[in-house]
N, C-alpha and C positions, 0 to 999 in steps of 0.2 A: 534596344540600342546597339549597332552595331560594333564589328571585332574594331574596325578600324577606327570610330568615333570613342569607343574603350578603351585603346590601347593610345589616342592619341589624349586622350584626358589624363591618363595613367602619366603618360608623359611631361605633360604639364605640369600634373602634381610633382612630378619628381622634380621639374626644372626648376620649381619653388620652393620645395625644399632643400634645396643645392646650394640656392643660394647662402642658404642657413651654414652649413658645413665647407663646401667647398671654393662658396669667394669671399669668405668673411675675410681670410688674411690681406688679400689684395686689394678688398673693397674698402681697406681703413686705410689703406696708405695716403691717403691725403690730408691727414691727420697731421704728417710729421714731413711728409717726401720732400716737397718743395722747400720748404725752408732748408733743409740739410742740403740742397744744392749749392745755397749762398754761403755753406760755413767753409769754404777753401781762400785762398787767397787772392787777391786782386780779382772777386769776383764779387762786383758791386750791383746794385741792385738798379738797375739802367735798362730801358727798354729793349733794347740790342741783346743783353743780356739774357733777359726774359725770353726773348721768344727766341731764341737757341736754346734755353732749358726747356719748352713747351715743347721747340719740336724735339729735342733726344727722347721727351717722358711719350709722345706721341707717337714715333717713331716704334721708339721699344717696345711700347704696348702691342704695335701690328706686328711687328718681326719675331718677337722675342714669346709671345704670349698668342696671338691669333694664327704665325704663320707656323712657330714652331712646336709648341704645345697644343694649339685648339687644334688646327689642321693636320698635322702631321705626327704629332707623339702621341695622342688621344688612340692612331691607328695601329701601333704597337702595343696594344692589350695580349696581355698573356690568359686567352682566354677566358677578357672581361676585368681580369686583376690588372690595376696600374702599380706605377711606381718604381724607383729604381732596384728594387730585387728581385720584383717580379719579368722586368727588362734582361735584368741580368742572368736569371736562370732560362729567358727563350733565347737571348744571345747566346752563351753557353752552346744549350739543345742543339742550337744550328749550326755550333761553331765545331763539333765534337775533335774533328778529324785538323781540326788546325791549332796551331803551336800557337795562336793568341788565345785561344781557349782561357788559359788560366791568366792572364794578362786583363782580358773581358769579367774574370771571375773577381781578379783584385781590384777594379777599377768599383765594380758593383761593389762591394763590400765599404770602401773608400766612401760610395753614397752615399751608401746606406747610414754612417757614421757620421756626417756630416748633417744627415737629415734628422737622425736625432739630437746632434745638438744644438740645431736653429727649433726643433723643439719646444726648447723649454725658455727661449729668448721672445720668439712673438708672443705666448702670452704677457711677459711682464713690460714689452714696451707698448705693446697696443693698449691696451689697459692705463698706463701711468700714462699715456699720449691724453687719451681721454680724458683721465682724470684731473690733467693738469689743465683744463679747458675753466676749472673754477677758480683761476686765477683771473682768466678774460673774463668772467660771467660776474665776477665781484673782486676786482682787483684790493679792496681796502681788508679783506676779510682772512682770516689766516685761518685754511682750512687744512687740516693737517692730512696733508697729502700720501704718503706715506703710508699708513695706518688705512687708511679707505682704500687704496689701492691690495693693500693685503688681502683685506676682507673678500671685495670683489672676486680677487685669484681664489681663494679658497672656496667660497661659491658656486665659479665654475667649475671645480675639479668635482665637488659636491655631486654636481648632474649628471657628472658622465656614466654612471651604472643603468642610469636610463636607456644610455643606445642612442648611436649618432642617427636614427630612425626618428623616434619622439624629439630627440633636441631637434634635429631639422624642420616637422612639421610645427614644431613651438617657437624657433629660430627665424625661420622660411618669409613668414609673413613680414616681421620685424624688419630685417635686412632687404625685402622691397621696398618698404617704406624706407630706408636709409639710402639706399640708389636714387627713389625720387628725388630725397630733398639734396644730393648730392646736385642730381640735373639741373634742378631749383633753383640750386642759390647759382651754380657756375652760369647757366642761361642768362641768370639776372646780369653778371659783371658783364657779361661778353655781345649783351644789347648795351651796354655804355659802355664800351672799349673793345669793338670790334674788330681792332688792328692786332688783335693775340690773332685771329685766324690766320692770317700772314706766316705763324708758325707749321702748319700743316705743310709746307715747302720744306724740303730733307735740307734744301744749301743753308737755311737757318743752320740746324745744326752741325754741318760743315765748318760753319763759317766758325761758332764756337768754338768745337776742338781745334783748327787749325791757330785759329789766335789764340787758344791762352796753355798750351801745348801740357806740361807738367803740370797746370793747378785745374788743367779740362780732365785730370784724373781724377780730383776729389768732387766735379761735379757728377761724373758719372758714378762717383760711389755714391752719390745721394740719389740719382735717376736713378740706378737700381732699385732703392727701395720702392718706386713705381711698380718692379714684377715678382717681387719677392711674393710668394703664394703660389706663383709657375706652377713646383714639384708637389705643394699640399695640394693644388688641382691634383694634377696626374697619378697621387697615390690614395687620392679617395676616390677614382673611378669609380673599382668595384663597390663601392657605398651606394654610389647610384647607376651609371651607366654613361657613356662616353655621351649619347645622343641630349639628353637632359641639359649637362654640361657644355657643348656646343648652346644651345636653345639660349641657356640662360648669357653665357658670355657674348653673343652676339645681337640680342633684343635686348638683353637689361645692363652685366656688367661695363663692357664697355660703351656704351654711347656715357653710361653714366660719370664713367672717371674721366673720359677723354673731358665732359663738359665743365666739369669741378675743375680738374687742374689748371683747361685753360682759364676759368674764371676765376682761380688764384693768381692768376699770371695778370691777366686786369687790373685787377684789382692792384699788383705792384705796379703798374704802369702807373696808375692812378694815383699811389699811394707810397714811396717803395719802404717809409717806415714800417709796412704789417708784415716786412717778414718775420717781426718777432714771433708769428702767429698766425698767416694767412688764413688758416682753416678757419677758424672760429671768427677773422675779424673782419670777413666780409662777409659776414649775418647781420642783422640789423639789431638790434639793443635788446628789444622787448623776447626775439627770437633766444638770449642764448641759453637759460636755463632747462628749455625745453631741448634744445640743440646739446647742451654736455649730457644729459639725461640720455637722446636717445645715440652719440657718441657712445659713449659707455657701455650701454646696449650690444651696439657694433661693435666694437673691440671682443668685446665678452666675447660676440659669439665670431669675431674674428680669429678667436684665438682655436677655435672648436675645430677650424679647417688642418692647421696644424695637429694638432693633437691625435683625432680622426686618421690622419697620415701615419704617425706613428703608432697607432692599437695595429692597421692594417702591414706596417711593417714589420712590426716586431712579431707579429703570428707567421709570415715569411720566411723570418730569422728564424724561429724555433724552428721549424717546416725542416727551415733546407739544411739542418744543423750548425747555426753560425750564431746560437744562443742558448745557454739551458733553457729546462721547460719552466712557462709560465702558467698559470691559469688563466682560459681565454673561457670568455662568456658571449655566447651569441644573443644579439638580441632582436632580434627581429627574426621569423616563422619564412618569412616573403623573401626577405634578399639576405643569403647567407653569407655578403662580405657585411655586413652592420655586425660590431662585434666591442667589446669592453675589456681592455686590459687592466684590471686593476694594479698590478706590481709599478706600470709604465706610468700609471695615470697619478701617483702617490710620488714616483720620483719626477716628474714634472712640476708635480705641483710643490714640492721641495726647492726646486733648482730656481724653478720661475719668481719665487716669494724673496730668495738667496739673494737672485741679481738685481731685483727692486730696492731691495734694502741696502745691498753693497753700489750703483751705481746711483741711486736716489734722484736718476732725472731721466724724462725719454733724451734728451742732447747727448744726456751721456752715454745710452743704452745704443746709443745711432751709433757710435762707433764701432758697439761690439757686434750692432746688428751689420748681416751683408753676407759676409766672410762666407760661411758655414754654410749658407745655402745657395751663393754661387757658385762655389765647387762641387757641388751634389748639382744644381745643374750644367755646370760644364760636363761633368761628366755622361749625361745621359747623351748627348749629340755625339759622341765616338759609338757610343752604342749603337744608339738608333741607323748610324752608318749603316754599321757592319749587318745587323738586321737585313733594311732594306736590302744593302746587296747582294746578301744572303736568298732573300727572297724572290728578285727579280731574278736574277743567275748574272747579272753586270749590273757596272755603272757608267751611266750614262752621264755625258757632259754638263746636261744641265741637274741632274742629281746633283753629284760633285761640286759643281760651279754653289750650290744653294744650300749645301749643305754647309761649304767649305764659307761660307758665310756667314751663317748662322756659331759655327765653331769660331769664327775672327772675332764678331759680339761677345760669342759666351768670355772669351780668354780678356779681351777691353777690359771686361763688368771685374773678372777676379782680381786682373792686376789693379783695377782702380781701388781694391775693396781690400787688395793687401796697404794701400797706401794706410789703413787705418790700426797696422797692427798693436802700434802703440798708443791706441785711444781704447783698448779693449777688445780690437780684432782677436787679438790675441788669445783672449777667451774662448770662443766658439772653433777656433782652429786647434786648438789644445787638448779641450773636448773630445772632438770630434776623434784625432788621432788616437785618445785613449780609447774613446769607445772601440775603436777601426785593431786597435792590437787586444782590445781583451776579443771581439771577435775571433781575429785570427787564432787568439791563445786556444779561444772553445773548440774553435773548427780544430785545428793539428792536435791539440790533447785529449778529442775524443779521437779520433783517425789512431793516437800513439794508442790508445786505450783498446780498442777494438781490434789494432792489430793484434796486441799481447794477447787478447779474451780470443781469437781466432789459433794461436797458433799454441793454447792451452786446450783446443777442445780435442775432444778425441770423434776419430771416424766415424762415420755411419757403420760401415761395412765390418769395422775392431765391435762395433757398442752390441751391434747383433750377436757377431761371435759368440760375445760375453752374457751377453741373453740365455745363450744357448746352453752354453756351458756349464754357465751358477745363476740362473734363474731364481727372479728375486716371487715375494707375493705377490700375486695377481688381487685387485680389491673391486668391487664395483665401481661406479661413476667415470669419470672423464677426467681428467689432470691437462691443463692448460698448460704451457710453457710458453714464456717470450722467448726469443731468440731476435740476436739482434742481427745476424745475417746466416741464408739460409744457407747453409752448408755442411755442419756437424752438429755433433749433440750437445745441446747449452750445457752449464755449468752446474743451471741448480736441477738438472734431470739427475747429472751424474752425481750430484753430492746427496737429492732425496735416496735415490738408491742405495750410496754408497752407508748411509748412516744411519734409513729408516726398513730399506731390504723389503720397498713396496712399491708397486707400478700399477697403475691404476689400468682397469680394463679396455679405455680409451685411452689412447692419447692425442694430445695436437700439440706438432713443433709450427708456433705462430711466428709468421716476419711481417712487420708491417714496415712498407718501402713508400716514400717518400718519393715522386716523379716530379721535373721539375719542371709542373705544367699545376694548374690554380685547383682541377675537379679532374678525376678519373670515372670515365664511364660504367657505369653497374657491370657491363658484359665485360668490362678488360677489368675489374677490381680483384678475381680471385682466382689464385692458379691452387689447385687439392691436387698432390701428389703421393701416393703409399709409401709407406717409408720400410712397414715389416713388420708384422708381431702386433698388430690395433695400433699401429701409431701413424698418423699422417702429417703431412708437412702442408701448411696454408700458407700462402705467400700474400700476403692482400698490400693492394698499390695506392695511395691515395694520393691526392694536390695538395701544395702547401700552403694551399687557403681553407683545407678539410682535417676536421679535428678527428684523429683516429678513436673509433669507437667499436673496443673490442668486444662487445655484447650485440651489436649489430653485427658485424663480420661474423660472426660465430652461426649466427640465425640468418646468414644471405649463403653461408657455406653448407647450410643442412640440403639445399639445393645441388649439391654436386656429392651427397651419400653421405655427410659427415655428421653422426647425430649429435642432439646439441638438447640439454635436460639441464636448465637454470640451477635445477634444486639438486640435483644431483652434481655440478661439475665446479671443480678447485683450481684457484688460478695459481703459479707457482712464478715465485716473480726473484729473480736473483739479486743483491743491494750489495754492490761493489763500495766495500771497507778499504778507497785510495791511502796506498802509502808511500812514502817517498822510496826509489829502491837505491840500490848506487850506482847502476847504467839507464839512463834517461834519454830516450831524441830528443826531450825539451829541456831548455835553460829554466835553472832553477826559480827565478822568477816567473817565468810562464808556468813553469808547473805549477807554484803557488798558486795563483790566479785561478786554473781552471780547479785544481785540487777545490778552492774555498768555492767558485762558481758551481761543482756539483754540488756541494753538501748546502745548496740554496735552494739548489733545484725543485720544480714541483715532483712529490711525490709521484713515483709513477703509476700506483695505483689511481689515484684522483685523475691522474691526464688522460688514463685509458678508462675512465670511466667505468671500473668497475666495483662490484660489489665489498664494502671491506669484509663484511664477515663471512667474505671466500676466497679472501686469497693468503695465502704464506709466502714470507718473506726470506729465502734462506742468504744468509748472511756470509761473504767472501772478500778474503785480502786478496788486494792486487796490487802489485808495485807498480808503480808508472814516475 
């Protein structure tokens, strides 16, 4: 088998797997999006209005997903990784000398926070909308919709530990069948009512917006539900790569979605009363039960896109110092982007179930859906503009015009979704702002703590002079002291000498630095510098998508002349007990939040994969 054939087969397999992870969210929007477009005042289900809505849907899919995300944003990968934080790290890294650097960093954190808020709503509304199809399949039966939805959601989150690779292989063929059914259902109705194809004319969309003015905002809010999933598509890029995602969208997903939306429009022209549930009512009666079952499976899969994206963004946020340490499990030996984050998984499950029980229906949840993700998608555009400008060295007229058009569309959707504030839109917005505040609190709290530690560090020169003047007992073996900053002598080492009066024969001061790129090549990973008197300093650079492994770092350091014997190596860690000081750089509320997050962070020995029987923790009190 040729290399080209093997590579093509691998890409095709990843494209099918991507259907089950990346496109689940946007692929189940036909369940509720069209009916949501007609919830505004004075938007009757007439042929002209149907054509206008379909035109808005079609051109939104073209401009927002095909042009913006698939054609432009996927090119803005940070060495294979996507998502708003990966993009922000890339932009900040290229804007080091720009005064806008801090603004871009703030925008990226806000975008990530809004994406986290969306991560709980998508599973809730997707699964609930499918289960409500039971009312159409059996209108006289009294099905317990909410309990069934809760059971399905619990099952969804329980299987996450198997990893996105396994989930994708399991869900991909199901979603391939789902998109085939979407296309078949739509084409059948398009043949019966072919005038819906007039919606391909963009003037239909313009007339719809111009003729309804304020009411058009409600229509746009409904239309936006057709493109939710674009940010998850970008965030999940690290799981499969850009080529499989592009192939899946162009050849499977977009044709199926357009066919189904136009089919629903044909049904509404034929029977306006079908607006109550156009997706299920366009199917023949005999197929309703199988369709409900398939739709439920598809919406479970739809939730996977956002959940996987949340896992990726969480790992990036932890590595960049925006969230406390959490356990991250790599679920694939072949693709390092496929991960599972237990803490976020259970938090999302609790939040999704709470939303289902609180709102009670997909119609009510639709009011809360969209605002958070539209905010996140809007933030991406100026970041992309900055990146392209820095890469090209100048801004062409075509570039400015194109990105300005996309930004205007983003703002239009954002303002449209702001009309949902009273209908539940406040919830994701408030949740996103709270998450943003917590991320900012962790970032500023860590900076304040590190500043305090650095001020109390002893300079290397003074330390070496003290060793000569009053040498401690040297014992055989190697001691590894983790040092947050590669500058002075870590507190754990000073306390060990102060209280135990011993120093190992070999001492390693190890600092792990996270770079604003996904991964660091082996040739650039380690810097080894002799300090003196058997002490060396190692600075290990890792990417934000890499989990630091201290044991592997020490094995690599052997090539630089640093002896490493696992059986005779002891790891010294400093565990700070944070206490409120009289003077602090933080406000009282922000300080309390930081201290609580610090207490809940994963134990540093586990985070760095250290053997528990060779770890010594030296506690110290630190005012903050």
